C-alpha distance (Angstrom), angle and dihedral (degrees) to the residues before:
residue distance angle dihedral
M1 . . .
R2 3.82 . .
H3 3.79 99.7 .
G4 3.80 110.2 161.4
K5 3.82 93.7 -1.3
K6 3.81 102.3 121.1
D7 3.83 98.5 160.5
N8 3.77 123.3 88.5
H9 3.82 108.4 -133.4
L10 3.83 90.0 -159.2
G11 3.82 90.9 -142.1
R12 3.81 92.5 -69.4
K13 3.77 139.3 110.5
S14 3.81 118.2 -103.8
A15 3.81 96.1 -100.6
H16 3.80 92.6 46.6
R17 3.79 92.0 47.8
S18 3.83 94.7 49.3
A19 3.82 92.0 46.8
M20 3.80 91.4 49.9
L21 3.82 92.9 49.4
M22 3.82 90.5 47.3
N23 3.81 91.6 53.6
M24 3.82 92.2 45.8
A25 3.82 90.9 49.7
N26 3.81 90.5 51.2
S27 3.80 90.7 50.4
L28 3.81 91.8 47.7
I29 3.81 93.2 51.3
M30 3.80 93.2 46.7
H31 3.81 99.6 41.1
K32 3.85 98.8 26.6
R33 3.82 90.9 -139.4
I34 3.81 135.2 47.9
K35 3.79 136.0 176.8
T36 3.81 119.1 -128.8
T37 3.79 142.0 131.1
V38 3.78 120.5 -62.3
A39 3.81 92.8 -115.1
K40 3.81 92.8 52.9
A41 3.82 91.2 44.3
K42 3.80 91.6 55.1
E43 3.80 92.0 49.9
L44 3.80 91.3 45.4
R45 3.78 91.0 53.3
K46 3.81 90.7 56.3
F47 3.80 89.7 46.8
V48 3.80 101.4 47.1
E49 3.81 104.3 36.7
P50 3.84 95.2 70.6
I51 3.81 88.0 52.1
L52 3.82 90.4 52.2
T53 3.80 89.6 51.1
K54 3.81 90.2 53.1
A55 3.82 89.7 51.2
K56 3.83 91.7 62.1
T57 3.83 87.8 74.3
D58 3.80 108.3 60.7
S59 3.78 105.5 -153.5
T60 3.78 136.3 127.4
H61 3.79 91.9 -108.0
E62 3.81 93.5 52.6
R63 3.80 91.5 46.6
R64 3.80 90.3 53.0
Q65 3.80 91.0 47.8
A66 3.81 91.0 51.7
F67 3.80 91.8 46.3
S68 3.81 91.6 51.6
I69 3.82 88.1 59.8
L70 3.82 102.7 35.4
R71 3.85 99.5 33.8
D72 3.81 93.5 -156.5
K73 3.81 124.0 104.7
T74 3.81 93.9 -161.0
V75 3.80 91.8 54.1
V76 3.81 92.1 46.8
T77 3.81 90.6 51.3
E78 3.84 91.1 49.5
L79 3.79 90.2 47.3
F80 3.80 96.9 52.8
R81 3.82 97.4 34.1
D82 3.84 103.7 45.4
V83 3.80 112.9 3.5
A84 3.81 95.5 47.8
I85 3.82 90.7 55.2
K86 3.81 91.6 51.9
I87 3.81 95.1 49.4
A88 3.81 96.5 38.9
D89 3.83 94.7 108.0
R90 3.82 97.1 39.6
P91 3.84 115.9 96.6
G92 3.80 97.8 -149.7
G93 3.79 131.9 -51.0
Y94 3.80 95.1 93.6
T95 3.81 96.4 159.8
R96 3.79 135.8 56.4
I97 3.83 128.7 -156.4
I98 3.82 116.9 -149.7
K99 3.79 117.2 -172.8
I100 3.81 113.3 -138.5
G101 3.80 103.7 -179.0
N102 3.79 135.1 -94.6
R103 3.78 128.7 -38.8
L104 3.79 120.5 -115.1
G105 3.79 113.6 -112.4
D106 3.81 105.1 24.3
N107 3.84 95.3 26.1
A108 3.81 91.5 -129.6
E109 3.79 115.9 171.0
M110 3.82 107.6 -108.1
A111 3.80 130.5 -156.9
L112 3.78 144.1 174.8
I113 3.80 116.9 -125.2
E114 3.80 114.8 -164.1
L115 3.77 142.8 164.0
V116 3.79 107.7 -96.2
D117 3.80 97.5 -139.9
Y118 3.81 94.0 55.7
N119 3.81 97.8 59.2
E120 3.82 100.9 90.2
N121 3.83 94.8 -179.7
L122 3.80 95.0 57.9
L123 3.79 91.3 41.2
S124 3.82 91.6 55.4
T125 3.81 92.7 48.3
G126 3.78 91.0 47.4
K127 3.79 91.4 52.5
S128 3.78 93.0 49.4
A129 3.80 91.5 48.7
S130 3.80 93.6 47.1
S131 3.81 91.8 48.1
G132 3.81 90.0 66.8
K133 3.81 123.8 83.0
R134 3.77 119.6 -84.9
R135 3.75 114.5 -104.6
T136 3.78 124.1 -136.8
R137 3.77 129.5 -160.2
R138 3.79 97.4 -118.6
G139 3.75 127.0 47.6
A140 3.78 94.8 3.6
K141 3.78 94.5 112.2
K142 3.80 93.1 49.6
V143 3.79 93.3 49.1
E144 3.78 91.6 46.4
G145 3.83 90.7 47.7
A146 3.80 91.5 51.4
E147 3.80 90.9 48.4
T148 3.78 92.3 49.2
T149 3.82 92.5 49.8
A150 3.79 91.3 46.1
K151 3.76 89.9 50.5
A152 3.80 93.2 44.0
E153 3.84 95.5 52.9
P154 3.83 96.9 63.5
K155 3.77 89.6 46.5
A156 3.81 90.7 53.1
A157 3.80 90.3 49.4
K158 3.78 91.1 50.1
V159 3.77 91.0 50.8
E160 3.80 95.2 46.2
T161 3.82 99.0 48.1
P162 3.81 98.7 67.8
V163 3.80 90.8 43.9
A164 3.82 90.4 53.6
E165 3.80 91.8 49.7
E166 3.77 91.6 49.4
A167 3.79 91.2 48.6
E168 3.82 93.7 48.1
A169 3.80 96.1 49.9
P170 3.83 97.5 66.5
V171 3.82 90.9 43.7
A172 3.79 90.8 54.9
E173 3.78 90.9 49.6
V174 3.80 91.6 50.3
V175 3.80 90.9 48.9
E176 3.80 91.3 48.9
T177 3.78 93.3 48.1
A178 3.82 94.1 44.9
P179 3.87 96.1 75.9
E180 3.78 90.1 52.8
V181 3.78 90.0 52.9
V182 3.81 90.2 47.5
E183 3.83 92.2 49.5
T184 3.79 92.4 49.7
A185 3.79 90.1 48.5
A186 3.81 90.3 50.1
E187 3.80 91.0 51.7
V188 3.78 90.7 49.9
I189 3.79 90.5 49.4
E190 3.84 94.7 45.1
T191 3.79 96.9 49.9
P192 3.83 97.6 63.1
A193 3.80 90.7 44.9
A194 3.81 91.4 53.2
E195 3.74 91.8 47.8
A196 3.80 91.0 47.0
S197 3.83 92.2 49.5
E198 3.76 92.6 47.7
T199 3.83 98.2 48.4
P200 3.86 99.1 68.8
S201 3.81 93.2 50.5
D202 3.74 91.3 46.6
I203 3.78 90.5 49.7
E204 3.83 91.3 49.8
G205 3.80 91.0 47.7
T206 3.76 91.2 51.0
E207 3.81 91.7 47.4
S208 3.83 92.7 50.0
A209 3.80 90.2 47.2
D210 3.81 90.3 50.9
S211 3.82 92.4 48.3
G212 3.83 91.9 48.7
S213 3.76 91.5 50.8
E214 3.80 91.5 50.0
E215 3.83 91.7 51.2
E216 3.76 91.7 48.9
S217 3.77 89.8 51.8
K218 3.76 91.2 52.1
């Protein structure tokens, strides 16, 4: 039975296991992301995160402690100079394990283990998601529906106003031009009537003038 045995020995002796984890930690700090099996990634996370916590305090003692584990001056310098600045505001959880499927051949479950603060794509998506309002189980749909309707109404008003102005302008022009058309029509109608009313009297006047001239001649 495995009562109280929480560590995975990974099928290796103690010295082999510690050397392997040391080399993987060095690679992770230098390259910020490595590909390995899920079992090794879980053990590496438990191995490297205490070292990253030590790096947040830049002192001679902490540098010596990190060097006693990593055994590489270049890695220790990278850890305290660059990585520690990136993780300064993060209270733990410095690494992320992403499963990527099984390996061909032995069908081992593979994963990527990376430093969280160096993945810019996931950081940008996390910021955009956190910038939105928090959703609750009850009443969220109603509040969102009210907000959407409130936001939609001003947009509808903005869209309708220019259309109304455009529609009213031709109507006003037609109304303004209509009296002119009516006046011209009235003039056209009045002129024949005047001519028609004047013609009989003129004819009678001419006839009376002709008859008077004939009588005078007689």
